[in-house]
N, C-alpha and C positions, 0 to 999 in steps of 0.2 A: 332680285337674286333667285327667289323661288321660281319665278317665271322662266328664267334662263335654265334653271335646273330641269324643270319639267319639259322644256322645249327639246331636250336631248331624247326624250322618249318618242318623239313623232317626226324626226328628220327622215327624209326620203332619199336624199342624194348628197353628194359632197358639197354642193352649193349651200344647202341648209347648214352644214357644219361650219363652213367658212363664215357665214353670216353670224352664227352663234359665237364663234371665237371673237369676231370683231365686237360684238355686243359685250362679251366678257371683258375685253380690253378696256372698253369705255367704263364699265362698272368698276374695274380695278383702279383706274386713275382718279375716280371721283373723290376719294378721301383726301387727296392733296388740296382740295379747295377748303376743307374744314380743319385738317389736322396737320401738325408740323413735327410730330415726334419722330425720333429715329426709327423706332420699331414699326411705324407705319410705312416708312420707306423700305425696310426689310421685307415687310409683307408684300408691298407692291412689286419689288424686284422678283421675289420668288414666284408670285402669281404670273407676272409677265413671262418669265422663263417657261413656266408650265404651259401657258397658252401658246407660246411659240412652238413648244414641243408638240402641242396638239396640232398646230398647222403642219408641222413636219410629218407627223404620223398620218395625217389625212392625205397629204400629197404623195408621200413615198411609203407605201405599205411594205415594211421590211422589219428586221429584228430591232429589239430595243437598243442593242449596242450600236447598230448603224444609225438609228435615230439620234442617239446621244452624240455620235461623232459629227453628224450633220448639224446638230444644234450648236455644238462648239464652233463649227465653221461659220455659223451665222453670227453668234454673239461675240466671240473673242475679238474679231477685227474692230468691233464698235467701241470696245473699252477705251483704248488710247484716244480715239477721236472724241468720245464723250467727255473725258477728263480735260482735254485741251479746250473744247468748246466751253466748258464750265469756267475755265480760268481766263480765257481771252475775250469772249463775247461781251459786249457792253452790258453792264448791269442796269436794267431798267426798272427793277422792282416788280411787284405783283401786277398782273393785268386785271385782276379783280380784287375786291375787298369784301370780305364777309364781316358785317358788323357783329359786335358782341351783343347778342339778344338776351343773354341771361340777366335777370334782375338781381341787383346786388342785395344780398342779405346783410352783410357787413362789409364795410369798405369805405371809400371816400367818394363824394359826389360834388358837383359844382355849387350846390346850395345846401346850407344847413338850416332847415326849417324847424324852429322850436315847436311849433304847433303840430308838426308831423312826427315828432320824436315820440316813440312809444317803446314797446318791448322789441328787442333786437335779437334775432337768432344768429348763431355763429356759423359762418361758412368757411370751410377749409380749402376753398378754391385757391389754386396757386396764382400769385400776383407777379412775383419776380424772384430771381436768384441773384445774389450779389457776391461776386468772387473778389476776395481781397488778395493783393499781391504784397503781403506783409501781415503784420499783426491785425487781428480783427478788433476794432474799437470796443471797449467795454460798454460804453454808453452809445446807443444807436438810435437816433431819431432821424428817420428818412422823411424829409419834407417834400410834399407834392404840390400843394397850393396853399395860398394864404388868403384868409377871409378878413377883409378890412372894413367892409361896409355892413352896417347893421340897420335893419328896418323891420317893419311889422311882418314882412314875409320871411325874415331870417337873415342868415349871414351869407354874403356873396363876396367875390373878389373885388379888389379896388379898381378904380377907373383905369389906371395906367395898365395894369395887367390884362384887364378885360379887353381894352382896345388893341393891345399887342396880339392877343389871341385871335381877335377878329381879323387883323391884318394878315396873320399867318394863314387863316382859313381861306382867304381870297387870293393872296399873292404868293404863298408858300415860302416867303422869305421875310426877314425883319430888318429893315434899314436902321442903321445907327445902333445896333445891339451892343451892349456893354462888353468890351474886350476883357477877358479874364487875364490877370497878370501871371507871369511865370513864378513858381514857388521859390522862395529864398530860404525857407526853413524846412523842418521835417515834413515829409509828405508820404501818403499812402495811395498807390494806384488801386482802383477797383473797377470791375466790369459789372454792368447790370444787364441781365437777360430778362427783358420785360415780356410778360405774356400778353395775349390779346385782351386788353382791359376795356377796349372801346373808348378810351379817353386819351387825351394828349399829355397827361401828367407823367413826369418821370420822377420817381422817388429818389432823392439824393441826400447825402449828408450836407449839412450847412458848411459853407466855405469850401466848396468844391469848384473845380473848373474843368473845361474840356475844350479841345480844338476841333471837335467834330462839326462839320458844316450843317448837318441836319438837326442840330440841337441849338436851341435859342434861350438866351438868358432873359429873365424878367426882373423887374425892379425889386421884387420882394425876396430875392436870392433863391428863386426856384427856376427850374428848367422845364422847357416844353418842346414838343416836336410839332411838325407841320402836318401830322396826320393823326387820326383819332384811334391810335393803338391798333391799327390793322395788322394782324399777324404778329409773330414773335419778333421782337426787336433787340438789337445788341447796342449797348452804349459803353463808352470808356470815360472814366472821370478820374481826377486826382484830388484827393482829400487833403486839405491843409489844416490840421488841428490847431495850429498857432496863428491862424490868419485873422483872428478876431480884430476888427478895426478899432482904432482909438475913438472914433466918432462917426456917426452916420447922419446924413442929411434927412430932415423931415420937412417936406414941402407943405405949402399952405393947404392945398386940396387934400393931401394925405393926412395932415393934422386934423382937418375938419372931419374927415371920414373916420379916423381912429379915436375921436373924442365923442362922437355922437351917441346919444341914448335918449330914450323917450322919458321926458321929465314928468309925464302925466300918469305913468304906470309905476308900480313897485315902489310906493312911497315909503314903506317900512324898510326896504333895503337901502334906499337913499339916506334915510335918517341913520340907519345902523352904520353905514360906511363913514358918514360924517363923524359919528361918535368914536369909532375905533381908530380913526386916523387924525383925531383932533390934536393929539400931542406929538405927532410925527413932525420932525424938523425938515425932512426932505422926501423926495419921491421913493427912495430906496426903503426908508422906514415905513412908508405907507404900504409898500408891497409886502414887507415882512409882517405887518399887522394883519393884512388880509390872508396871507398864507397861514399865519398862526390860527386864525379862525377856522380854516379848513382842516388843520391838523388837530383840532380839539377832541377828536374821537367821537363826535356825534353823528358823523356821516357814514353812509354805507354804499359800497360799490356793488351794483347789480345791473344785469342786462335786461331785467324785467321790472322797471320802475312804474310802468303805466304811463298814461298821457298826462301832460301838464297843459294848462290853459295858456294861450298866447299872451294875454294882457298881464296876468299876474304870475308869470313863470318864476321870477326870482323870489318873490315873497313866499310862494308856495313851496318852492324847492329848498330855500335856505332855512326857513323857520318852521315848516310843518312836516313835510314828507322826508326830506333830507336823504334821498337815495336817487341814484342814477348812474350813468356810465360817463365815459370821458367827455363826450360832447356837452353833457349837462354841466359838468364841473368847469370845463374850459370856457363855455359861454358865460357861466355865472361869474367867474373870476374876471374875465375880460370886461364885462359890463360894470363890475364893482370898481375896477381900476379906472374906468372912464368916469364913474361918479366921483372918484377921488381926484380927478383932473389929470390922470396919466394916460397918454395915448396907448392904446392896446389893440391887439388883433388876435384872431384864432388861427392856428396853423393846423392843417390837415395832412396826414401822411401815415407812416407806419413806424412802429416802435419795436425794437428788440429783434424778433424773428428767431427761427430755429437754427442753431449753429451746427454745422458739419465740420468739426475740427480736423477730421482726417484730410479733407480736401480744401479746407480753408474758405468755405463760403457759407452764406446765410440765406435761408429760405424764408421769404415773406409770403404770407397767405392773407386772405381777406380778414380773418379774425385778428390779425396783427394791426389792423387799422386803428389809428389813435388821433386824438386832438389835444393840443396843448396851447399855451398862451405865450405871446411875446409882448413885453412892455417896453416902452421907450423911456429908459432910465439912464441918466448921465450921458445923454446925447447919443445913445446907441440902443439897438434892439437886443433885449436880454430874454432868454427862454425861462419859462416857469411851467411846472407841471403839477397842477393841484390834484389831479387824479392819483398821482404816485404817492401823495400824502395820505390818501384814504384807503386805497386798495392794498391788500396784504401780499400781492404778488410782486411788489417791488423790493422785497427783502430776501436775502439769501438764507441758507439754513442756519448760519451763525447769527442771524438777526441784523446783519449789516445792510444799510440802504444801498440798493443797486439800481438806481433809476435808469430806465431805458434799456435794460438788458432783456426783459421778457414782458409779455403781456399776461402771464399767468397760465397759458395753455402750453403744455409740454407734450412732445411726441412720445409714444410708447416705444420702449426698447424691446424688440422682438426680432425673430428671423425675418418676418415679412417687412418690418420697418428697415432692417439692414439691406434687404434686397431692393427695397424702394429707394433707398439712398444711392445704391449703385446705379439703378435705372436713371435717377435724376442726374447723377454726375455724367453719365454717358450722354444723356439728352442735352445737358448743358454744353458739353464739348461740341456736340453736333450743331447746336444753335450758334455757338460762337464762330466756328470755323467753316460751316457749310451754309446754313440758312442765311447768315448775315455777312456773307462774302460780297460786300457792296462795292460801288465804284471807288470809294476812298481806299479800301483795303486792296483793291485790284491795282490802283495806281501806285500804292506803296510797295506792292510786290514786284512790279515791273519797272518802277522808277521812271515811268514815261518813255522807256526804251522800245522803239519800234523793232529794232534788231532782235531783242530778246523775244518779243511776241512772234515775229516771223520765224525765228529759230525753233521755237516751241511748236509752231504749226507744222513746219517741215519735218520735225522729229516725229510728230504724231502721224503724219502722212507716211513716213518711212516705216514706222511700226505697223501701220495699217497694211501696207503692201507686204511687209515681211510675214506677218501673221497669215495674210490671205494666201501667200505662196506656200507656206508651210502646211496649211490645212486644206489646200485645194488639190485636185488631181485624184484620179482613181488608182491608187496604188494597192493592187491586190497582193496580199501576202500568200505565197505558196508554202504550204507545210510539207517539209521533206520527211521521208522515212528515216528512222535512226541510222539504218545501214548507209544511206546516201550521205548523211552528215559525217559519218566516220570516214567514208571514202574521200570526201572533199578535203577533210583535214589532212589525210594521208598525202594526197596529191600536192597540197600546199607545202607540206613539210619536205617532200622530195624535191620539188622545183626550187625551194629555197636553198637547198644544199647542192643540188646538181641541176642547173638550168638546162632545159631541153627545148627543142623546137616543137612546140605543141600548137596544133591548129584547133579552132573552135569546134570542128566537126569530129575530132578524134574521140574515140571511146576509151574506156579503161583498158580494154584489150590492146588498143594501139600503143598506149603508154607502156604496158607490160612488155610488148615486143621490143620497143625502143630500148628499154632498160636492159633487156636480156642481150640484145645485140652489142651493147656497149659495156657488157660485163659489170653492170652496176651492182654494188653490194645490196641495193634495195630491191633488186629484180625478183629474187626468190620470195621474199616476204610479201611484196606487192602482188605477185602472181597468186600466192595462196589466198590473199584477201579477195 
């Protein structure tokens, strides 16, 4: 940009200026590769208009007013054609993908490595906005992926989900994906505007379904896409709060994965779990005994717990240091459940979020990332959140437990925050209706009607021709003297009341003579004029 600016100081002829304007057009379009916000498009439109104005000024050296008139002749006919091209041309998606190169400070990842967990810094980077078409649920756990396998390297997805993601990476579709039933009970529709996260994970509420063809359902009740979060994406889901199944199937391989733990490490924890669950009569009582241990008041929630050793993580965490964040508590509880003989897994996603009650949407940022536990109790997967028992941010001002509403980080109420909310709302609408106008929405708009598409194209062509005809042609406006304007009005008034045989070459004197010969009442007045 600095080079282009300095280049203006050394141009020698018009050709140099034309080259300069072309280079500026290229630089102006570059941000579209990296940014998707509406204000970037406003900037690009303004800059392109100014550069076209520069082309006009270089070519036609005239007044600013004439330049602007010619600029409108160039730009206005293109508007209807551009709109119709946007609506009817096949939607092919982006021709390039810029990966997310930012390293996540806080957020979710494909692997939870206990050995690698240390102090975590909070990142306020935007992850998604969730727009609810109805009441916003009070408890909001947005699940993105489920960690079923535990090993010395940490937590990873189960074999079934991992294989399905690999299939999507190669073939871009998933044969035999589970069909989601239509809701029979209360439901809430919601839209997710997902930022460029660089991952295929879609954070959704449990017991949601969608009919979108580019979204795929995995066995752990999570959804994924066939791209790695390239660009900003829009998804529509329906939340079924009463869709909790009576029972869920637990396969043999899944049972083995969700019960595994290393029997050679953390001997103190194994003995302790055996002790506190000895009198429990069923799995539900075992879970309550473990939860009671976490709610004893001895633990501390902190983002700076320091590193734990891989081999003795549980013993060190539960009986010595007793401090950590959500991943530590979820990992500890899941492993304790497995030691008690209960299949368990860790769920990664986002919790709470910042609520914009005016526009009915929730903003999820990286610092809203959360991990909780699911245990297979009474033949179905049940959610438990040990972190919410320890952290003080799960309580309202009245002391009432409000699990899942917030992660403890609140946005400041100020003029700047209010303006930022307005910007986010406009940006959200821009994303929903412009950036994510894909082939599915295009087909729903035209209902597959070729006649509607052709009619729209013909209408745009007609508008193009009409605007071109109205703005074309050199119509020179002649400015008349005030006296001539008055005389023309007088002639119109006379001819309206007394039609006369007037030729185009007649002067005012001729008309005066004609009126005098015919004894017209207007003769004397017109002669004086």
